[in-house]
N, C-alpha and C positions, 0 to 999 in steps of 0.2 A: 385386387384385394388379397390379403393373406389367405383367405378362404380357398381361393382357386390355386394359389401357390401350394398350399398344403395338400389340396386334392391331387394336383399333378405329382407332387412328391410321393404321396401315398400310392398313387397308381404305379409309379416306377418301382416303389418298394414291393408292392404286391406282385408285380410281374417278375421281379427277381426271386421272390420267395415261392412263386407258384401258387399264390393265394388268389381268391376270387374277389368279389366286390365288397365283402364285409367291412374291412378297415376303411375303405373309401366311403361307404355308407355311413359309418360312424363319424368320420371327419365332417361330412356335409351336414348331417343331422344335428350334431352337437353345436358346431359353429353357426349353422343357419339359425338354430333356435336362439342362440345368444344374440345374433344380429337382430332378429325379429323382436326380442324382448327389449332391446335398446332403442327400438324405433328406427333403425338404420335401413336404408335402401341398398339393395345389392345392385349397384348401377353398372352391370356388365352385360355384355351382349349374350343373347340366347345362342348365338353361333359358338361362342367360346365354351359355354356349358356343353353344347352338343359335341364339340370336338373332343372333349374329355370323355364323354359317355360312349362315343363311337369306338374308343379304344378299350373300353371295358367289356370283357367277355360277358355275354348276356345270360348270366346265371343269377336269377332274381327271385325274390320272394313273391309268393302268389298275391296279386292284387295290391301290392304295397306302393304307396306314393310317398315321396320325400318332399316336404314343403320347405322351400328356401325363402321364407318371408313373403314374397310376392308371386312366386312361381311354383307349380306342382308338376312333377315329372313322373311319368309312369314307365316302368321298365319294360323290356321287350318280351322275353320268354317267361311267361308266368309259371310254368310247370317245371322248368329246369332245376330250380332250387330243391323242389321236393324229390326229384330224381337224384340229385346230388347228396342231399342231406337226409333223405328219408328211406325207410325200409318198408316195402309194400307187404304187409302182414297177411292180408286176405289172399294175395296171389302166391304166397309161399306156404309150404307145408310146415306147420309148427307142431310142437310136442303136444301130446294129449293132456288136457287140463281136467283134473279130477277134484271133486269135492268143493267146487266154488260156484255151484249153480245159483245160489241165492244172491251172491255178490254180482254175478254177471247179469242176472235178471234186473237187479237194482240199477246197474249202469245203463242197460237198454232202456229202462223207463225214463231215466234222466235224459238220454240222448233223443228220445222221441218227443220231448217237450218243444213248444214253439219258441220260447225264449229261455234264457238262462239254462241252456241245454248242454252244459259242460260239467263233467264229473271229475272230482279230485279224489283219487284213491290214496288214503292216508293210513299208514301203518308202519310198524318197525321194519327195518331192513331184513329181507329174507322171508317174509311171510307169504309172498306170492302176488305182489301187486302187478308186476309185468305179466305174470301168467293169466291174470284176469283179462288183461287187454288181448292176449293171445286167444283166450276163450271166446271173447267177443268176436274176434276175426274168424274163428271157426264157425260160430253161429251164422255170421253173415255169409261166409263162403258156402255153407250148406243150406242157406235159405230159411233158417229157423229163427227169423226175426220179423217184427212187424213191417208193414209196407213202407213206413217212413224210413227204414234203414235198408230196405231191399236194394241190392246193387251198390251199396256204399263201400268205400274203400277205407281200410284202417292202415294208416301210415305211421310208423314209428319215426319220430323226428328228433334230431339233435338240436335241442332248444338253445344250446350255447351259441349256435351259429345263426339263429333266426329269431325274430322278435315279432310278437303278435300284440296288437293294441286291444284295450278293453272295449272300445265301441263295437268292433266286429264281433266280439264275444257276446255283447249285450244284445245285438240285433239278431243273434242266432245264425249268422251267416257261416260261422265256423263252429262246428261241433267238436269239442276237444275233451280228451280224457288224459288227465295228468296223474302222475304217481310221485309221491314224496313221503318222507318220514314225518312224524309228529313235529320234530324240531324244525324241519324244513318248512312245513306248513306254517308254523308259528312265526318263524323268522322272516319268511319271504312273501307269504300270501296274506296272513292275518293283519300284517302291518299296513297293507294297502286295502282299505275298505272297498274301494271301487272295483278292485280285482277280486276280492274275496266273495262279494255277493254275486259274481258271475258264475261261481262254481258251486255245485252241490256236493257236500262232503260225504264220502262213503268210507266208513271205518272198516278197515281190513284187520280182523282179529287173527291171532295165531291159531292154527288148527290144533286139535287134540292129538295125542299119540295115536289113537285109533284111526283118525282121519288121515294122519300122515302115512300110516301103513297103506291105506287105500291109494294115496298119491304115489307112493313108491311102486305099488303094483302097476299103476298106470304107466309109469316111466320105465318099468323093468325091461321091456323089449328093446327100447332105445339103448340102454346101457349094455344089454347083452350083445347087440349088434356092434356097438362101438368097441367094446373090449374083447369080443370074440369068445365069450364064455357063457356058462349057464348060471343064473342066479336062482337059488331055491327060495321058496316063500319064507322059510325059517330065518334066512339071512335078512330079509326085509323087515320082519318083525323084530329081530334082534337089533338091527340098526336103529329103528325108531326108539326102542326101549333104552338102548345104550346112550343115544344122543340126548334123550330126555333126562336121563339120570345123571350123566357125567359131564355134559357139555353145557356150560352156563354162558350167559352173555350173548347167545345167538338164538335165533328163532326157528321153530318148525315152519315149513318143511325143509328150509335151506340147509340146516345143519345135518339132518338125516340124509338128504340127497348127497351132500359132500362126503359124508361118511361112507355111503355105498360106493361112490365114485372112486374114492381113494383106496378103499378096501379091494375093489376090483383091480385097480392099477397094481396094487401090491401082490395080488393073487395070480395075475396072468402069467407071471414068470415061472410059477411053480405048479399051478393046478389048472384044470379046465372047467372046474365047477366051484362055486362058492356056496356052500350049503349049511354053514353054521356061523357062529359068532366069533370064531377064532381070529379072522383077519380084522373084524370090527374091533375086537379087543386091542389088537396091536395098534390100530389107528387111534383109538381113544387114548391109549397109553401114551402115544406120541404127542397128542394134542394137549393132554392134561398133565403129563409128567408123573402119573401114577404107574408104578411097576405093573406089568402084565400079570405077574403072579398074584398080586393083591386083587386085581379085577377078576381073575379066574376062580379064586377061592370062593366057594359057596358061602353066602352070608350066614346061613344057618350053622354051618360048621365053625365059622369064625366067631360068631356070637356065643355059641354054646360054650366054647372054651375060652372066651374073653376073660372072665374073672380069674381062671386058673393062670393064664398067661400074665395077667397084671400082678397077681400075688407073687410071681417069681421075681419081680423087680421091686415091688413096693412092700416093705416089711413092716409088720406091726399095725397095719391099718386095715384089718379085715373088713370091718363094717363100712368104712369109706369106699374101699374097692368094690364091695358087693353092691352098694347103692349106685355107684357110677355105672357099673356093668349092667345092672338091671334097667337103668334109665336109658342107656343106649339100646338095649334089647327092645324096650317098649317102642322106641322111636322107629327102629328098623322093622318092627312088626306092623307099622302103620297106624299106631294109636295116637301119635302126635299129629299136629297140623302139618300137611305135606310141605308147606312153604317155609316152615320154621327151621332153625338149625337142628342138626342131629341131636344135640344135647346142649344144655346151658347150666352151668354149675357155679356155685359160690363156695370156695374152699376156705374154711375157717380153721385157725390153729396157729401155734407158735412157729417161729422160724426153725426150719430144719426137720420138720416131722414128716415130710414126704409129699407136700402139695405139688411142687414143681416136678418131682420125680414121677408122680402119677400122670401129670400132663404129658411128660415125655413118653411114658409107657403107652398111653393112649395113641399118641401120634405114630409110634412104632407099630403097634398092633393093628390099627385101623387103616393107616396110610403108608405102612411099610418102611418108614424112616423117621428118625427124630428130627430130620431137617424140615419135616412138614409141621413143626411147631413154630409159631410166630409169636414172639414175646414182646410185650409193651410194658415198660416201667411207668406206671400211672403217676408217680410222683413228678414226672416231667411234663404232665399235661394239666398244669394249673394256670388259670388266667383266661381272659376273654377270647384269646386266639386258639385255644386248645382244640376246639371242634374243627376249625379250619385245618389244623395240622393233621387231623385224623382223616377227614373226608376230602380235603383239597379246597383251595381258595377259588372263588368264582372268577369268571373272566374279568379282565381289567384290574384285578388285584395282584399285588406282588406275590410271586411264587405260584401263580395259577397254572403254569406249565409243568410244575413238578408233580402234581397229583397228590392225593391224600396218602399219608403213611400207612393207614389201615386199608383203605379201599384199593390202592394200587397193589398191595401184597396179596389181597384176596383175589383180585382180578387175575393175577399171574398164577396163583396157587389156590384155586377154588376148593380144593380138598386139603384142609389143614386144621390143626388145633390152634385156636387163638387164645393166648394166655395174657390176661390183663392183671399184672402183678401189683399188689398193694392198691387195690381199686378204691379203698376208702380215701386215698389222697387225691383222687382225680377231681377236677372242677365239676360242680353240679351240672353245668351245661353238657358235659361229656356223659354223665350218667343219664341225662334225658335222651341222648342219642342212643345209648344202650337199650333203653326202653323200646324205642322204635325198632332197633335191630332184633331184639328178642321176639317182638310181637309180629313183625311183618317178614323177617328173614331177609330184608334188603335194605340197602342204604343208597342214597343218590349222592354221587360225588360232585365236586365243584364244577365239573363240565356237564352236568346233567345226565351222566350215564348211571344206569341202575346196576349196582353191584350185588350179586346174589350170595347169600350166606347159608343157603339151605344144606350145603354139603360140608359145613364146618362144625366143629365143636367149640363152644364158647366157655372158657374157664376164667373166673375171677377169683383172685386170692386176697385174703385180708387177715391182718393180725389183730383186728378188733376183738376185745374181750379175752385175749389169750391169757391174761393174768388170772382170770377166773379158773381156767383149766389147770393152770399151774398150782393154784391154791387147792383145787380138788385133788390133784395128783399128790400133793404134800399132806393130804388128810385134814386140811383146815376146814373144808366143807365137803359135802358129798359131791360126787361127779354129776348127779342129776341136778343138784342145785347150781353147780358150776355151769352146766349147759343152759339152764334157765336164765341165769344172769348174762351169759354170752348172747343168747338170742334177743334178750331185751335191749342190750346195747346195739346189736346189729339193726333191730327194727327201729331204734331211735335215730340211727345215722342214715339209713337208706330208706327211700320212699317205698311204700307198699306196692306201688305200680311196678317197680323193678323186681322186688322180691317175689311177687306173685307170678311173674313171667319166667322164673327160673325152673328148670326141670327138677333140681334138687339143691338144697343147702346141706353141704357135707362138712361135718365137724371132724377134724383130725386131733386125736387125743395125744398128749405127751407120751413118749416112748419109754417103756420099761428097760431095765439094764440088759436083760437077755436079748431083747429085740435090737438094742443098740449094738450089741456085740455081733449079731448077725449082719448088721449093716457094715460094720467095720471089716468083717471077713469078706464081704462082697467087694468093698472098695479096695481091700488089700490084694485080692485076686486080680483086679484090674491093673494095679500098680505093678505086680509081679509080671503080668503079661507084657506091659509096656517096656520094662527094663530088659526082659528076655530078648526082645528084638535087637538090643544093643550088646548082646552077649553077656549080660550080667545075670547071675543066678541069685535069687532072693528067696528066703524062707522066713516065715513069721510064726512063732509058736503061740499057743493060747496065752501064755504068760505075757508075751510081748503085746498081744492084742489087748489084754487087760490093762497094761500100763498106758497104752495109747488112749484107751477109752477113759481111764481115770484122769489123765492129764487134759483131755480135750472136752469132757462133758460137764456141763452144768445144766440145771433145770431151765435156765433162761436161754441157753445156746446149745442146741442139739447138734449131733454129728451131721455134717454136710457132705454131699457128694463131691467128687473131685471136679 
């Protein structure tokens, strides 16, 4: 039969590749099952089967039998596979496990059951699922377990090379601890009810910053020995705080441990002691793209002078600048929900009054560069597919590999100012996504990944009701009446659920002549600087500036930046 021809071919292939029995096992099991389901008899001699197996190196799975329709064959060495594919954790010294006593106790309780005594550790990558298994091994090695587990061995196994059937799990003959993410559990275990009910799920939550500091203290000696330096406690505390604040998309304690490890690697060439957050700042800067100078600057100093620095760039909008600066200050003081964006604003006003310029100034002052401004023209996000363009298409949809235009940019630059220009033109479904974004501070992209916006500033701009401000500026109505008409139009267009989640609604008033002249001077200085690099000397008198202003300015179209 072709079954045995394939088996002999696979055997020769395995021998040439240095592989063991796995491909051969797969060949026999798959084809044997097919023959059995078709009701066919494998009319070959036992001697022919044995001749093949005698040539297979006896590396076999514990207690496994392969059924070939009418025959069952048990392999020779039942423990060789565990020695080959497993790591004996109770027999080896493993790292100290800190802060996971409750989870380890829960696993021990499950393993001591008579049946269904298998535990599935489910949690995001990096929260310490493997560490819990190591903690279990430590408990067993030191005898701090019930009699049912006394003397047991904990073996870490490569499940990609070994297969366990659900009947053995159900009978309790195999006590198993598995570790997977929520997505892995949903995709591979929940889909098989027979397998799912054999496991008792243990949710592994991300530890807090304080608990992470305790974990780092427990690991401190190992990293000191590995890197040959001394780590002060202040560095451990700084690592946990910096990782929690600046590194998104990863979990405690994994990101803090990686931060300490890389900081030690960078330090060892220059110092014999890491006693402050300097190297941690360098590593965080490397990972996030935020300049070290911005990270090092004290928040209190930066925020105290934020309004003054913004006024240097944004002319004639004192009230708007002060409102934005105060909102950012409140957020940094901890008065906002910690998971929400740093600030969220709706900028209202005519074209050219400084809305985009203030967004650029915020990016420069808070994140050290205008490049940290991410702009979206919301007139391009109209129609039923607009949301998918922002967050990404789900699997099996066209463009699912491209990712969302919004979520991908924030994943790469978690510290940025997000500008949604002319937001009134966006599709209503997009505005519903913004409600979730402002409320929770996170979005889930098309691939199911959570993208965190807690370190961003969200700015939406709109020209709605700008004609009322123009009328107020012309003296046709009072400015207070113009503002009231403006807000009524905004409230009519946008849902209250969106407006109520904003930090501030900021109105930019039309600019007076003297303020426009200041802007022209600023822009002219920029032009003079650019042409000077080419050896051209340029000078503009006040009279020239007045001519430029008179030729370019109308109440409907203000002076724009270059």
